[in-house]
N, C-alpha and C positions, 0 to 999 in steps of 0.2 A: 462781549458787550463792554463798552468803555466804563470804567469806574467813574462814579458820580454823575452818570448820565442815565436818565430814566426813559424808557421807550414806551410810548403810548399807542395802543392799537386803536386805530382810527377807522371807523366804517365811513362809507361815502355820505356826504351830507344829504339828508332826506328832505330838507326844506324846513325842518322843525326849529333850527336854529342851535341845535345841541353842539355841533362841531364849530359852527361860527362863534359861538360864545366862548368856547375853549380857546380857540385861536386868538381871539380878541383879548382875553385874559392873559394869556401867555405873552402876547406882545406887549401889554401894558406893564407886566411885571419886568420884562426885559428892559424896557425903556427906563424903568425906576432903578435899574442896576442890580436886579435880583440875580443871585448866583445859581438859582435853579436852572438846570439844563433839562429840557425835554425834547425828544426826538419822535417823530411820528412814523408809525409803521402801518401802512395803508392795508387794510384787509377788506374783502368783499362783503362779509356779513358777521353776525354775532358768533356763529359756530366757528368761523376762522379766527375770530378774536380770542375765543376761549381756548382754542387749540394753541394759539401763540403764546398765551399765558401759561398754559401746562407745559409747553416746551421751553419755557423761560426766554422765548424769542421776544416778548413784551413783559414789561413789569407792571403796566397798567392798562385797563380798558376803559374808554370813554363811552358812556351810555346815558340813556335818558332814565328818569325815575320809573316809568312804566316797564322798561327793558329790565331793570333790576328786580321790580316785583314779579315779573313773569319767569324768572330763573327758578325753577322748582328746587334744584339742589344747590345750596348756597354753602355747604360745607367746604371749608378751605378758602373761601372769599371773604372779603370785607370791604366796606366802603372807606376808602383812603382820604377821600375829600368831597365836599359837596360844594359846588360853585354857588355864587349868589343866585337866588331864583329869578328867573326871567319872569316878566309880567305874565301871569297864568291865564288871563281872561282871553276869550275868543273874540273875533270881531265880524260884523256884518258889513259886507261890501255892497253898498246900495246908496242912492240918492237920498234916502229918507231913513229915519230911525224906524224901529220895528212897528211902533204905534202908527206911524204915517204911511206905511207901504199901501199900495193900491189893494182893494179888495180882491180876494182869491189870488194873491201873489204866488209866483212860482219861485222857490227858494231851493238851492242845491246846498246840501250840508253833509260832510263826510262822516260826522259822528253820531251814532244813534241816540245817545242821550241828549245831545244838544238838539237834535231834530224834535225830541219830545218836548224840551224846554221851549222851542220856538212854537209848537203847536199850542202850548199852554198861553203863550203871549198872544198868538194870533190863531183862533181857531179856524178861521176861514182860509188861511193860507194853505197852499199845496207844497209841502216840504219834502224833497226827494232825496235819495242817497246818491252818491257818485255813480253806483252801478245802474240805477234807473235812468239818471241823466245821460250816461253814455249810450244806453239803449234808445232813449228818446231822440237825442241830438246827433248822435255819432261820435264815438270816441276819438280823441286826438291822436295824431301819429305817436307823439311822446306821451307815454302813459305814465311817467314819473311826475313828481310834484312839479319839477321845473317846466313841465308841458301842461299839467292840469290847471295850474293857477292862471296862466294866460288864456287857456281855453275857456275857463269860466268867465274871465273878464271879457273876452270876445263875445260870448253869448250874452252877457249883460249889455254890452254896447249895442248889440243888433236888436235888443228888446225881446229876445227869446225867453229870458228869465228876468225876474225883478230884482233878485239879490242872490249872493252865495255867502256861506259862512266858513271861515277857516280859523286855525289857531293864529295867534299873533305872530309867532315865529315865522310862519310861512308867508304871512302878509308882508312882513318887514323885509325878508329876503327877496320876495318876488319883485319889489320896487314898482309895483303898479301904482298909477296916480288916481284911481277911483276913490270917491269918498268912503270913509269907513266910520263905524259906529261901534263903540265898545259895548259888548254883551257883559255888563258887570253885574256885581252883587247888589247894587243899588241900596246901600245901607241907609243913605240919608234920604232916599225917595222911595218910600214903601208903596206908593201908588203906581210905580213903574214896574214892568216886568223884570224879574231878576233872573240871573243865570249864574249858578255855582259852577265853576269850571270842572271839567272831567278830572278825576283824581291823578295826582302826580304831574299835573300840567306845570311846565316851566322848570323842572328839575334837571340839572346836569350833574352827573356823578363820575368820579374816578374810582374804579374798582380795582383792587389788587389781590394778591394771594394774602392769606394770613401770615403775619409776621413781617409784613412790609412796613418800613419805617414811616409811618403816615406824617410824622413830624416834619419831614422833608417837604411836604407839600402844604404846610400850615399858611403860607401866603395865598394859596388858592382857595382854602377852606373858609367856609362862611357858617358860623354857629347858629345863626338865627334860621338859616335855610335848613341845616341839619335838624334843628328841633322841629320844624314844620314837617319835614320828611318822615321823621320817626313817628310823629302823632298820626299822619295820614296812613302810614304803613300798618301801625298798630290796629288801626280801625279796619283798613282794608284786609289785613290778615285774620281778623277776628270774626268777619261775617262770612256767610256762606259763598262758596265758589260759583254757584249758580247765580247768574245775572249780575256779577260784580261790574261789568261794563255798563250797566245801566244805574249805577249808584255814584253820585258825585260826592267827594269828601274834600273839604278844603280846611286847612289849619294855617293860622297866621298869628304872629305876636303882635299885640297892640298896647298902647299905653292907657292907663285908667282915664286919663283926662279926655283922649279922643272917644273912649267908650261912653263916657258920661254925657259929652256934648251930643253924641249921637242919640243916646237914650232920652235926653230932654227933648231933642228935636222931634223925635217919633213918639213922645208921650209914653215911653216904656217905664211905668212906675216900678214894676217888678225888678227890672235890671237896676234902676237907680237905688232901690231900697237894698239890694244885695250888696252894694258897694258903699253906701253911706251909712252913718251911724244917725241916732236920733237928732243929733244936732247939724246934720247935713255935712259932716266931714268924712273924708275918705277913711274907712276903716283900716285898710291895708294898702299901702302904695305898691309900687313895683309894676312889672310887666305882666299882662294877661296873655293867655293863649285863647284865641277864639275858634271854635271848631263848628263847622256847619256840614250836614250831610243831608241828601235828599234823593229820592227816586220818583219817577213819574209813570203813570200808566201809558199805554201805548199811544192812546189819543191825546195825551198831555192834560186831560181835564181833571185828573186826581193826582195830588201830590202828597207824599209821606216825608216828612223831614224831623230833623232834630238840630237844635242850636245850643251850644253851651259856652260859657266863658269861664275860665278857671285860672287861678294863679299858675305861673309858668312852671313852678316846682311840682305841681300836681297834675301835669299835662298826662302822664301815663295812667295815673288813677282815674282821671275823668274819662280817658278813652276806654278804659275797661267798663266803667259804668254806662257809657254811651253804647257799647256793644251789647250788653245785657238789655237796655232799654230798646234798642234797635230790633233785636230778635223778638222780644215781646210785642213791640209795636207792629211788626210785620205779621206775626200770628194773628193778632186781632183784627187787621184790616183785610186779611185773607179769609176770614171766617165768612160762611154763608148765613145770611139771616132771611127770615120770612118776610115777604113783601106785604105790607098791610093792605095794599090795594089790590093784591092777588095772592091770598093766603095759600094757594096751591103751588106757588112758584117760590123760588128762593133767589135773593140777590147777593152780590158780593161787592164791597165797596171798592176794592182795589184788585186789578188784574194786571199781570206783567204783559200779557200780549192778548 
């Protein structure tokens, strides 16, 4: 291996934008005259990438946030750099916003959690998985994302479906010209349906062996994204393994001014009072970390969620408190209660399925 050159194990682009972002970032640094030299080692999958790292054929593995979280044995590995987070929100490809879709719309969505969020927004809609859509309409010849997105776009154009939902990275890479609508968190529009993106959405990581000189990748590293990743991972790692894929966790750094303007617009007196003294002045300036997490019942009609805003320096402590609260909350909503209208039966507020 050439001295001063770092080899990056690169899996094929899956359409999420992970590889594309890395290549764009690398090119931008090169154009600015950076002395960092990165060479790509193409590998077919994550197992091959890990093997290349063990054999020292590669120095770094490029992976997404969820791929890092799913690695059960992390001993001997470390995150060498976190690239700036891509926009984590998903998009609805349709002529209309969710509120204005036709009654009983047919919507394809590959993510189970986002399907439940759409059912919350539109109880009348028929939201189906990719597998169900393939069975109903016939699978495309190209079953990879490069073929699935055009296939769904074609179904939309023919009127077989009314909309489909994909993550923003796949929408951008597909280059389709259909109208799209962001499924955002709607902080300033509480009357609209909100969509907290699936945990770890938008993260791109460079993972190395322990002892790797991470300082060499400082031009690629983004501390704000690293902070958000750590907070989401702490929460994700602290909750039960069961049904993790049905819990949305999102952490983001925000300024006090933006939070106060939003609180005023939403008439959130509790949040305003937590940030201001009796004379209406900000008690403590600086950056805050906003953490939101939620899960939904199978039909999307019941939501369990937590929201917290904390000084950035206390992000870890806040995540620990949220883990405790979340566990207590899930125990309460899962309890069975006597139905006053039918004393002989019991009802349960929340069911996973």
